[in-house]
N, C-alpha and C positions, 0 to 999 in steps of 0.2 A: 524847731522843736528839739529838745535835748534827746540824745540817744540813750536809752536805758535798756537793761537786759530784758525787762518785762515787755517793753514796747517791741523789742526785736523778736519776741516770740509770737506776737499777734499774727504774723503771717504764717505761722506753723501750727497753731492750735485749732482744733475743732472741739466744740464744747456742747455737751448736753446737760441741761440743768432743769430740775423740776422738784416740786414738793410732793412727796409720796406719803400717803396716809398709813404709814407703817413705821414702827420704831426702828431706829438705826441698827440695833443688834440683830433684828430679823433680816434686814437687807445684807448685813455683813455675813450672817450665817449662810445665806444663799451664795455669796461670793466665795466662801471658804470651805464649803462642804462638797467634796467630789460627787456624791450621789445626787446632789441638787442641780449641779451645773447643766446636765443634759435637758433639764426641764425648762430652762429659760434663756440660755446663753446665745442662741442663734435664732434669727427670724426663720420661721417655717417657710418652705419645706426643708431647710437645712437642719441638720441635727449635730449633736456633739457626742463623741465617744472617747474612750481611752484617757479619761481624766486622771491625772496624778498631780497632787499638790503637796508642797512642803511650805505651808503658809507661815513664813517668818522672813525677816530681812535677810537676804542672801539665799533663801530657799528657792528651789526650782518649781516651775509650773509647766504643765504640758497637757494639751488636749488636741483632739483632731476634730475639725469641722468637716462634716460630710454633706456633699451637695446632692441634689435630687437626680443628677445624671452620673452618679458614681464618683464625683470629685472627692478627693481626700486632701485636706489642707492642714498639715501639722502646725501646731502653734506652740513651739517651745519658748520658754522664757525664764526670767529670774525676777523674784520680788526684790525691789530696791528699798522699800519701806513698808512696814506693816504696823499699824497702830490699831489694835482690836476695837471694833465698832466705830472707828473714826476715819481711817484712811488706809488705802491699799495702792501702792505704786509698783508697777511691773513694767518690764521691757522685753522686747524681742532682740535687743542688741546682744544678748547672750543666749546661747541655746541651752546651757546649764551653767551652774555656778562658775562664773568668770571665764567661760569659753566663748569667745566672740562669735557672733553669727556672720554669715557671708554678706548679708545685706540688712543692717538695722533699718527698721521702718518707723517705730514710734515708742514712746513711753506713755503708758496709761496712768492717769492719776484719778483715782476714784475716792470721793470724800462723802461722808455721812455726817450731817450736822443736825442735832436735835432741834425740833421746833415744837411749840406748844401743842398740846392735845395728842401726843404720841406720834406726831408726824416727823418727817425727816427731809431736810434739804439734801437731795441727791445730786451730786455733780460728777460728771465723767468727762475728763479731758483727754483727748488723743493729741499728744505733742509729738510732732513729726521731726525727723532729722533735717528735712528740707521743705521749702515751700512747694516744690514739685510733688513730694510725697503727700503733703496735705491736700493739694488739688486732686491728686489721683484718688485718695481716700474719699474725698467729697464726691467725686464722680462715681465711685463704687456704691454710693448710697449711704454714707455715714449717718446723715441726719434721720433718714427714714429707718434704716436698719437699727441704729442704736436706740431710736425712739421705741420701736417695736420691742426690742430687748428689754428696755426699761419698763415697759408695760407688762411684759411677761414676768420680769423680776418682781414687780410690785404685786402682781396677782398671786404668785407663788408665796412670797413673804407673808401676805395676808392670811395664808392658810396655816402658817406655822404656830 
């Protein structure tokens, strides 16, 4: 089998994909409005606080995930690509614009594709730096957690 760049990433990508019965612009709004993030971004009992966003290519993103036992997990990052209502790409490889992080973990690629009837094909890819990071993320509960988050996102977007 020929070696291609895309094939090489298969061992590093985790993917969540579903059709959501909400227009893309409402899902995008949930992803880009600081006041909305705490309402959907973490599976309960985890919560989100301290949300700051400069939603543009090269802009910074920051939030804290708070666990039920007092855990605080800061999530600094940078937007690599932003196409309103279509695509958001961000990474933790930078803690703020072009300041490298100590341990890059992943690039998130979130896309919103219009479907008939006001629906959206929602696709969230977690692309990891290493196959080991992918495995660790999978063992942390990627599929269940990101699935719950997508359900919370869809429910909130439906109210907008």
